[in-house]
VOBAVEX-483517 format. One record per residue: x, y, z of N, C-alpha, C in turn; residue in three letters. Coordinates in steps of 0.1 Angstrom, whole numbers, padded with zeros to 4 digits, always signed. Atoms other than C-alpha are relative to their C-alpha. Layout:
XYZXYZXYZALA
...
END
This chain:
-0002+0001+0014+0156+0503+0698+0013-0008-0003MET
-0012+0008+0003+0180+0478+0682+0010+0007-0008PRO
-0011-0005+0008+0213+0486+0666+0001-0009-0012ILE
-0002+0008+0012+0216+0474+0630+0013+0004-0007TYR
-0013-0002+0007+0248+0470+0610-0004+0001-0015GLU
+0002-0002+0014+0249+0483+0574+0013+0000-0007TYR
-0011-0001+0009+0272+0482+0544-0004+0009-0011LEU
+0003-0010+0011+0274+0511+0520+0004-0007-0013CYS
-0002+0005+0013+0271+0499+0484+0009+0009-0009LYS
-0008-0010+0008+0290+0530+0471+0014+0000+0004ASP
-0014-0001-0005+0321+0533+0493+0005-0012+0008CYS
-0004+0012-0007+0321+0499+0511+0001+0002+0015GLY
-0001-0002-0014+0320+0514+0546-0010-0008+0008ALA
+0009+0008-0009+0305+0493+0574-0003+0010+0012LYS
+0003-0009-0011+0286+0512+0601-0012-0006+0007PHE
+0012+0004-0008+0259+0508+0628-0009+0011+0002GLU
+0009-0010-0002+0228+0527+0634-0012-0005+0008LYS
+0012+0003-0007+0199+0528+0659-0012+0002-0009LEU
+0012-0001+0009+0167+0521+0639-0012-0005+0007VAL
+0013+0004-0007+0131+0520+0651-0006-0012-0006GLN
+0006+0011+0007+0120+0495+0625+0010-0006-0009ARG
-0010+0006+0009+0141+0469+0606-0002+0004-0014PRO
+0002-0003+0015+0125+0479+0573+0002+0015-0003ALA
-0002-0014+0002+0134+0516+0578+0014+0004-0006ALA
-0013-0003+0006+0166+0515+0556-0001+0011-0009THR
+0001-0011+0010+0152+0542+0533+0005+0013+0006GLU
-0005-0013-0007+0162+0569+0559+0015-0001+0004GLY
-0014+0002-0004+0197+0554+0565+0010+0005-0010VAL
-0011-0005+0009+0227+0572+0549+0013-0004+0006THR
-0014+0003-0004+0264+0563+0550+0006+0012+0007CYS
-0007-0011-0007+0283+0584+0575+0013+0004-0007PRO
-0012-0003+0007+0314+0582+0552-0002+0008-0012SER
+0001-0007+0013+0301+0593+0518-0014+0007-0001CYS
+0013-0007+0000+0265+0604+0526-0010-0006-0010GLY
+0009+0006+0010+0249+0581+0500-0010-0009+0008GLN
+0011+0008-0006+0217+0561+0508-0001-0014-0005SER
+0000+0014+0005+0225+0529+0489+0007-0009+0010ARG
-0006+0009-0011+0231+0507+0520-0008-0013+0000VAL
+0007+0013-0003+0222+0471+0528+0002-0004+0014SER
+0000+0004-0014+0214+0458+0562+0008-0014+0000GLN
-0009+0012-0002+0240+0431+0573-0005-0009+0011GLN
+0003+0010-0010+0235+0400+0593+0010+0003+0012LEU
-0009-0003-0012+0249+0408+0628-0003-0010+0011SER
+0001+0009-0011+0256+0387+0658+0000+0008+0013THR
+0000-0007-0012+0253+0396+0694+0007-0009+0011PHE
-0006+0007-0011+0270+0386+0726-0007+0003+0013ALA
+0006-0002-0013+0255+0381+0760+0009-0005+0011ALA
-0008+0004-0011+0273+0379+0793-0008+0000+0012HIS
+0007+0000-0012+0258+0369+0825+0009-0005+0011SER
-0007+0005-0011+0272+0364+0859-0009-0009+0009LYS
+0008+0009-0008+0260+0334+0877+0009-0007+0011SER
-0007+0007-0010+0270+0314+0907+0003-0014-0003GLY
-0002+0013+0005+0278+0284+0886+0014-0006+0003GLY
-0014+0005-0004+0314+0281+0899+0010+0002-0012GLY
-0009-0002+0011+0331+0294+0868+0014+0005+0005SER
-0012-0004-0005+0358+0308+0890+0010-0011+0002ASP
-0009+0011-0001+0372+0273+0894+0006-0005-0013ALA
-0005+0004+0013+0377+0269+0857+0013+0008-0003LEU
-0012-0007+0004+0412+0278+0843-0002+0011-0009PRO
+0001-0012+0009+0417+0311+0825+0008-0003-0012GLN
-0006+0002+0013+0425+0309+0788+0011+0011-0001CYS
-0010-0011+0003+0455+0329+0775-0007+0013-0006PRO
+0008-0011+0006+0429+0351+0757-0007+0008+0011SER
+0006-0008-0011+0416+0362+0791-0014-0005+0004GLY
+0013+0006-0003+0383+0342+0789+0001-0012+0009GLY
+0000+0012-0008+0372+0313+0809+0001-0012-0009VAL
-0003+0011+0008+0384+0280+0795-0011-0011+0003CYS
+0010+0011-0001+0354+0256+0789+0005-0013-0003ARG
-0006+0012+0004+0376+0229+0775+0014-0001+0004THR
-0014+0000-0005+0407+0226+0797+0008-0010-0008PRO
-0009+0009+0007+0436+0211+0778-0001+0002-0015GLY
+0002-0001+0015+0422+0218+0743+0009+0011-0006ALA
-0008-0011+0005+0442+0251+0740+0014-0001+0006CYS
-0013+0002-0005+0473+0237+0757+0002+0004+0015GLY
+0001-0003-0014+0463+0248+0792-0004-0012+0008LEU
+0004+0012-0008+0462+0221+0818-0006+0004+0013ASN
END
């Protein structure tokens, strides 16, 4: 089951919920105020894979991630 993001139209709270069908918003209620006036939000996802592509040789960015464009962030 996918996780969908919602925004409460009454109190403005943002929350996530596991939903069986994307059109099943009629059963979703806000965990903050209990109201059912919610709208499904556009959400993004992140995927991470470990491959033997040699990413260990790339310099580490100050943010902790792998730098795909060495020098662009001031790292040489």
